[in-house]
N, C-alpha and C positions, 0 to 999 in steps of 0.2 A: 758379540763380546765387547765389553767396555774395558778400557785400560786406565789405571790411575797411576800418575807419575811418581807418587810418593815412594821413594826407595825402590824404584823400578818394579813395583808390585803389580802383578797381573792377577785380577780377580774375576771370578765367573762362577756360575753354578748351573747345574742341569737338574731338571725336575722329573724326568722320566726314567724308568728303570728298564733294564733288559728283560725281556720275557722270561718268566721262571722256567718254562719248559726247556729253553735253550741251555741255560747254565746247568740245570740238573742233568741234562743228557751228557754234557761234556764232563760233568763231575763223575759220573759213573764210569766213563771210559778211562779216566786218568786219575783215579782217586789215590792210588799209591804214590804217584808222582807229586800230587799236591801235598800229601802228608810229609814227604821228605822236604819239600820246599818250605813248609811251615816250620819244621824243626830247625832247618838251617837259618831261616829268617829270625827265629826266636833267639838263637844263639848269637847271631851277629847284631841283634838290636842293642842300641845304647841304653835301653830302658828295660832290658829283660830281667833285671834283678829286683824290680819293684813288685810289690804284691798288688792284689786286685784293688785294695782300698787306695793305694798310691796312684794306680792307673786312673781311678775315678776322679781323684783330686786333680791329677794332671790334666785330664780332659776338661774338667770344669774350668781350669785356668785358660785353656784354649777358648772355651766359650766366653770367658770374660774378655779375652782379646777380641772375640767377635762382637762383643757388646761395645767395645771401643769403636768399631766400625759403625755401629748404630749411632754413636755420638757424632761421628763424622758426618753421617748422612742425615742427621736430624734437621739441619736447615733446609735440605732439599724437600724432605717430607713436609716440614712446616710451610714452605712456599706453596707446595701442591695443595695443602689443606686450605691455605688462605685464598688461593686462586679459585678454588672450586667450592668454597664454603657456602656461596649463595645459590648454588644450583641444585644440589641434592645431597643426600647423606654420604659422607666421605667413605664410609665402609663399603656401601653398595657400589659406588663408582669405581673405587680402586680395585675391588674384588673382580669386577668385570674386566678392568684393564689388565689385571694380572694374568688372566687367561690369554689375552692377546700377546702379552710379553713372553709368556712361557712358550706359546706356539712359535713366536718369532725366533726366540733363542734356540729352540730345538731344531728348527729348520736351518738356522744359520750355522750351528755348531758343526754339523756334519760336513760342511763344505770348506773347512779351513778358514784361516783368518782373512784371506783374500776374498772368499765368497761371502763373508759376513758384512761387507760394505753395503750400505743402503742403496737400493735401486729406485726407490720411490720416496716421496715426501712422507713425513710422519702423519700428516693429515690424511693422505690417501690410504696409508696403512690403517689408520684409525677407522676410516669409513668402511674398510674391507672386513672388519670384524663383525660378528653377530651383534655385539652390543652397539657398535657404531651404526650399523644398518638399522637396528631397531630404533635408536634415538633419532636418526635421520628420518625414518618413516614417521615417527611421532611428531617431529617438527613439521614435516610436510602435511601430515593430517591436521595439525593445529592451524597451519597457514590456510589449508583448504577450508577448514571449518570457519575461520575468521572471514575468509573471502566469501564463503557462502552466506554467512551472517550479514556481511556488508551488502551483498547483492540482494538478499531477501529484505534487509532493512530498507535499502534504497527503493526496491520495488514497492514494498509496503507503504513507505512514507510518501513516495510519489503518487501511488494509487490513492492513498488516503487524502493527500493534498488535492488531487484532481477531483475526487468525489466531494470533498468538503467545499471546494470552490463552486462546483456544479450545484451542490445542495444549497449553497448560499444564493446562487443565482436563481435557483428554483424558488427559494423562500422569498426573495425580493420580487420575483414575478407574481407569486401568489398574493403577497401583501399588496402589491400595486393593483392587481386585478380586483382584489376585494375592495379597494378604495374606489376603483372605477365602477364596479358593480353597485356599490352603495350610492355613488353619485348618480348614476343613470336611473336607478330605481327611485331614488328620492325625487329627482327632478321630474321624471315622467309621472309618478304618482301625484306629485304636487300640481302638475299641469292639468292632469285629468280632473282632479277634484276642483281646481279653479274653474275649469271649463263647465262642469255641471252646475256649480254655484252661479256662474255668470249666465248660463242659459236659463236657469230657473228664474233669476232676477229679470232677465230680458222678457221671458214669457209673462211674468207677473206684471211688468210695466206695460206691455202691449194690452193685456187684458184690462188694466186700469184705465188706459187711454180710451179704449173702445167703449167701456162702460160709461165714461164721462160724456163722450160724444153722442152715444145713443140716447142718454138722458136729455142732452141738449137738443138734438135734432129729431128726437123721437123715432130713432131707427134701431135696428138690431142686426145681429149676425145672420148670415155671412157677409152682409153688405157693409164692409168696412175696409177702408184703405189707410194704412199706417202712414201718417205724415212724416216726411224726412226719413223714410225707411232706410235708404242707403247709408245715411250717417249713423243711425242707431245700430244697424247690422254690422257696420264697419267696426264700431267699438266692441261689439261682441266677438267679432273675428279676432281682434287683437288679444282678447282674453282667452281664446281657445288654445293658444300656444302653437297654432299651425299657420302656415303661410297663406294658403288659399282654400279656406273652407267654403262649402256651399251652404248658404242659409236661405231657407224659404219659408213663406207664410202660406199655410194651406188650410182654409176654412172648410167646415163640414157643410156640404150643400145637400139638401134633401131633394128627392125626385121632383116634387111639386115646385121647387124653386129654381129648376134648371134653366128655363127660358129667361127668367128675370136675371139670373146670375150671368148668363152670356151677354146680355145687354149691359149690365153693370160693368163687367170687365172691359168691354169694348170702349166704354166711356172713360174708365179710370186708367187704363194702360198707358196712354200718352203722357199722363201726368207723372206717374212714378218713373216712367222711362226717362223723361226729361230730368227729373231730380237725380236719378242715378248717374246719368251721363255727366251732369255737371259735377256731382260729388266725387265720382270715381275718375273723372278725366278720360272717359271712354271715347275713342276716336274711330273705332272700326266702322260703326254705323251711326246714322242719325236717328232721331226719334221716329221719324216717319218710316225709315227703312226697318226699324225694329217692329213698328206697328204692322207693316206689310208682311213681316216674317212670322207674326204671331198667328197661331191657329185660333180662330174665333169661336171655338166651342170646346166643351169639356171632352177630353179624349184620353185614350191610353194607347200605348205602342204594342202592337201585336207582334210578339217575337217569332211567332210561327209563320207569319206572312211577310217576312222581310222587314220587320220593325216599322211597319206603316202605322200612321196615326188613325185610330178608329174611334168614332163618336161613342160616348157612353150612353147606353140605353137600358131600359129595364128598371125594375124596382130596386129600391135600396138607396142608400146615401152615397155620395161621392166626396172625394177629398182632393179637389183640384189645387194645384200650386198656383198662387196668385203672384205675390211679390217675391223677388229673389235677389240674392246678393252673392257674387257680383252679377251685374247684368251682362249678358253675352251669349256665347254659343256653347254647344255641348259637343264634346269630342271633335272640336274643330269644324263642325258643320253649322250652317246658319239656321239652327233650330233652337227655339227658346223652350224653356220648361213651363211657360205660362199655360194654364188650363190643362196640364197633364195630370191625370188622376192616378196617383201613386197606388191607390188601393187595388187597382186592376192591372197595373203595369208590372208590379213586383210582388211576388208572394212574400218576400221578406218584409216589405212595407205593410202589407195586409196583416201579417202576423204581429208585427210590432204595434200597429194601431189597435188591434184587438186586445193585446195585453194591456196597453195604456188605458183603454176604456174600462178594463176590469180593475186594474190596480190604481188608476187615477194618479199614476206617478210616471216619471220619465222612463223610457225603455230604450235599449239599444240593440242593434243587430249588425250583421256583416253584409257588405256589398262591394261593388266594384266602382272605382272612380278613375277619372282621367287626371293625371298629374300635370304639372306646368309644362312638361315636355311632350304631352299628348300620349303618354303611355298608360295603359290600364294597370292600376295597382290596387291591392286590397285596401279596403277602408271600412269605416264604421258609419252606421246610420243611427242617429239619435232622434227620438221623438219626444218633444217637450210639450205637454198639454197646456192649452189656454182655456180658462174657465170664464163663464159669463159674469161671474161676480168675483171681485178681488178678495173679499173676506174669506179666508180659508176655513173659518169655522161656520160659515153660513150653510144652512141645510138646503138641499135641492140644487146645489151647484152642478152644472153640466158642462161637458167639454164642448166648446163651440169651434175650436180651431187647434191646430198644432204648429209648433215651430219644428221644421224638419232641417236637421243639420247633418251634413255629410263631410267627412274629412279622412284623409289617408293616415293609416297608423304610423307610417314612417316619419311623419312630421313630429311625432312625439319624441323621437330619438335624435333629431337634428339639433345642431348647435349646443349640444351638451358638453362636448369635448372640443379641445383646440387641435390645431394641426400637429401631427406626430403622435397623437394618442389613438392608435389604430388597433384593430383586431378584436373588438368586442362583439360577441354574437348574442343577439336577443331573439328568443323564441316566444311568440304569443300563442297562447292556447285557450280555446273556448271550452267551457264546460258543457255546452249544448251541441247536439248533433246538427249536421247540415240539413237543410230542407231539400227534399227530393226534386221539387220543381223550381228551385232557384236557378235562374239562367246563368248566373255568374259561376256557380259551383257545379254545374251539370257536367258529369263525366260518365263514361260507359259503365264503370264499376262502382258508381256511387251507391252507398248504403246510408240508412238513417243513423247508423252508429258512427259514421265518419264525422270528425269534428274539424272546425276551422283551426288550422295551425299554420303560422307564417314564421319564416326565419329571416332575420335582417342581420347585416353586418354593419357595425358602426365604425367608420374610419374618420376620426377627427370630427368636423362639423357635419359630415354627410352620413346618411343611412341608406343602404342599398338592399333591396329585396333579393334574397338568395333563392327563395322558392316557397311553394305552398306545402311545406312539410317540415318536420324537425330535422334540420340538416347540420346540427352542431357536431363537433368531433367527440365521439364517445370517450376518448381518453381523458377528457376533462369533466366527466360526470361528477367526480368527487368535489369539484370546485364550484358547482352550480349555486347561484343565489336566486332564489325564487321569492316572488312577492305578488300579491293580488293587485293588479293594476286597476280594474274596474269591478266593483261589487256594489250593486244598487241596494242590496239588503232586502230584496223581495222574497217573500215566502213562496216557494215554488208550489206548495200545496194549495194555494189560493188561485192558481192559474187555471184556465180552461184545460181540458184534457188534450194532451199533445202539444201544449205550449211550453216554452222554456225561455227564461231570461238568463243570458249567459253571464258567467263570472269569468272575466278575462284575467288569466294568470301570466305573469311575465317571468321567464327563465333567462338568466344572464349567464353566459359561458365565455371563457377565454378561447382564443384560437391559437393555432401554431404561429400565426403572424405576430401576435402579441408576445408569445413566449420567445420567439426568435429575437425580438427587440431587446430582450434581457440577456441573451447569450453573447458572451464576449470571448476573447482569447485569453482571459486571465487564467483560466484553468490550465491551459497549455503552457503559458509563460511561467506560472508558479511551479508547475511540474518540472519544467526544464531547469529552472533555478535550483530546485531541490536535488535533481539528478547531478547538476554541476557541483553542488556542494558535496554530495557523496563521492563523486569522482575525485574531487580535490582531496577529500578526507582519505580516500583509499590510496591516492598517490603519496600523501604524507605518511600513511601507515606503512606502505611498501618501502619508502625511503628509510623510515625508522627501523623497520624489520631488517632491511639490508645492513644498516649500520650496526644493529645489535648482533645480527648474524656474523658480520665480519669480526666484531669484537669477540664473540664467543668462539669463532674458529681460531682466532689468535690465542686465546686462553687455552683452548683444547689442544692446540699444537704444542704449547709449552708443557701442558700436563702430560701429554703422551711422551714427549721427550724425557721429562723428569721421571716418569713412571718406568720408562725403559732403563734408565740409569739405576733406579732403586731395585728393579727386578734383576738386573745383572749382578748387583752387589749382594742381595739377600735372597735366601730361599723364599719360596712362596709362602710357607707357613709363617716365617718370621715377619716377612713384609706385611702379610694380612694382619698379624697381631699389632704391628706398628700402626697401621691405619686404624685398626679397631680402637686402640688406646687413644690415638689422637682424636678420633671422632667422639669418644666418650668425654675427653677433656674439653673439647669445644662445646659439647652440649651442656656440660656442667659449669661452663664459664671459668674453668681453671686458667690461671696465668701460665702460658707456655714458657715464659722466660725463667730460667733457673736463678734462684737467689744466690748471691755471692756468699761464700763461707769465709772463714778466717783466711787471712793473707790474700784475699781477693780471689780465692778459688771457689768455684761453684760447688754445690752440694753433691754433684755427681762424683767429684773426686773422693768424697767421703763415703760414697756408696749409698747415699740417701735417696737419690732419684736419678733417673736417666735424663738425657737431653730432651726427651719427649714429655717430660713432666710426669713420668710413671715409674714403677719399679723396674730394675734392670731385667732384660730378657735373658734369663739363664735357665736352661733345662738340663736335667741329669739323664745321661745315657749310660747305663752300667755295662752294656755289652757292645763295644765297638772295637774296631781295629784301625789303627792309625798307620798310614804309609808315609815315610819320609823318603824323598829322592833329591839328591844334590849332585851337581856336576863335578867330576874329578878333573882337576887341572884348569878349572875355570878362572881362578885368580891370575895365574900366570898368562893365560891366553887373553884375557880381557885387558890386561895392562898394556898389551901391544896392539890393541884395536881401537878404532874410532867408536864413539858412542853409538852411532847408528848401526854399526856392525854388531855391537853387543846386543842392541835391541832386536835386530833381525834374528840373531841366534836364539835369544830367549823367547821371542814371539813364535818362532817356528817350533821349538821344542815344547814349550808349555802349551801352545795351541794344540799340538798333537796329543799331549797328555789330557787336555780338556776334553777332547773328543773321545779318548779312551775312557775317561771318568764317566762321561755321559753314557757310553755304551755299557759299562759295567755297573751303572747306578751307584757310583762312588761320589761322595760329596767332597768337593774341593774346598779346603779351609783357607789356605793362603799361599802366597809365594813370597819368600824372603830372600832377596838376592837371587842366587842360583839354586835355592832350595824350594822344592815343591811339596806342599803338605796337603794330604787328603785323608779322608776317613770313610770306612765302610760301616754301615749299620746306623747311620743318621742322615738326615733327620727322620727317616722312616726306618724303624728297627727291623732287623732281619736276623735269623738264627745262624746263617752261614756267612757272617760278615768276614770271618778270617779267610775263608776260601775265596771270597770275592776280592779281598785285599791282595792276596797272593796272585791271583790271576791278573789283577790290574798291574801289579808290580812287574810281573813277567812280561806283559805286553808293552809296558813302558820301556823296559830294557831293549826289546826288539825294535820298537819305534825309534829309540834314540839312535841306533845304528843307521837306520834308514835315513833319518833326517840329516845326520852328520855327513853321510855320503853325498847327499844332494847339495849341501852347503859348502862342501870342501872347495869347489871351484871358485865360488864367489867370495868366501871368507878366508881363504888361504889354506895351504896344504897341512899346516899343523893343527887344523880344526879336527882332523880325524884322530888326533891324540886325546881328544876329550872322551871321557867315559862317564857312566852314570852309576851312582852308588845308591842303593835303596835300603831302607830299614823298615821293618814291620813291628809294630808294638800292639800287643793284644791285652 
């Protein structure tokens, strides 16, 4: 219950009614008594002589007085509307809060004025209502949703950042690999083509020199020694693009020329040995030591008998190696290749020579070589034919000798890159099958369908053999760069049955080593930075949310307190209508300030509008019963008392009347001084309003006596002289 100090007026209202079954039961038991009380009350009423029309007008005047209270409370309602205008519709908010206020008043009225003191803060009370709980749950859900969105956004952006950085690193890796692959393919292909052009020119030059000498000395092949062989071969070696190629001159010797050839070689070997030692700066052996190491007859190495030199015998031509570059040893042993017949030592050489005789063009094959460190490595063997006549268009030209060139494949991939450019994998693949009797490739499970495949890894200027198979990482298949490294353009259909000139294809792949060189910590760093930004943003949001929440709690606390005041002054129906009118005015943009009328009075004085900017709230209730109750002897008693004693008396008596009014569903209109005014039948009309009013008046008389007895000790003995006078107007 709230108290307003104006004229010691105590106001309050109660919105619940006594159950109908109770008062109807009591009515049946004491109907005759109530009829007598009604008649007595009617006679004693100061307004009993008025007719019904006068009663209605009188009560409307009381409603107008109630409207004056509306004018008093309008600033409060206006404040509430302004405080809450930005949150939600005024009507819905105040309607929900009125339920809380009604429940709070009902619970507090039954326990006396002392029990109506607040035991919790208004904010706690607000949160205990269904509306408050629902709004609090909505706020929590909104906060949770925002937090979830922030977490998902942070996770999504961090993941996207990480993936984008990784994708960029992958893109850089692929771009750089493409550049590397293009570079190694271009350099290798250029070197191979330069080598074949140089070897062709070298063979043509030797053929021309031999033809000139034969005409001068009236000699012929195979009896020809190339003057300054080492110097000319050294120039060719420089053009091959490899470090230590093996270059040899092998004339074709017929069976009937074998003895003469052996004598010729024995005479000529010391001469070209000495030239080679001087040109190459060879110091391991002297000329005579090399002569002593030379096998003095045409031979081949029998691989089935411990690689022993065996003299060539029988019909057919031979192809012994005569001059070679560089002069030296084979596989680190003091054995020269001079007089070695390649046609019988290697099936690969035999096959290549046979193809060269048919195509009359250079041919290549695969074999095994010893590198500079003495390790066997895969290599290629190229046969370049030498003709007896230099004129390429001359008819009847025949092959009289061959230039045999052997070089390791790995040298084509060396010195292409600089230090730090590592992890390029090169796979060489031949289009022809292996030969079953080739000693270099002989294995237990070898078949004719097996092809020569070698895998190298290029790390900077070095190239290392990984194995005789395709050993690249399959995860990089999509990045492969393939190019034909060697294609002599020979029509395979023109070859003898079972022969094949290989097309060597070069496949370039990246490796995990190369990709790892492009992997940095940038993805992790950027991801952490993004997460830090989101954490900072979340903290700012939390701080802002806390600040807004604190402001909203302050505003809500004021609204709850003001709503409690309004609910104590006005009935729920009137209060809701006030809020409804105010909400409509705010939505329509009406000015809530009343315009001043004549003499500085606002229009409310003239009945044009209320303080809320709308028509006065006045309703007609044709059937009501008004109860008046005033204290007999109060004027004399109060003149001898202190103000607080007067207040204690009025509070105790009128508080008890308030509880009785609530119990009987009687509407308290006002208190004026020591007069208590209430009405039955409003704001909710009822047919038995007169009975209810009489019952309420009877209980007030009884309660007055009980209260006076209790207060007699504290307020003085003459307090018991006070009495209550009631009047009922119907």
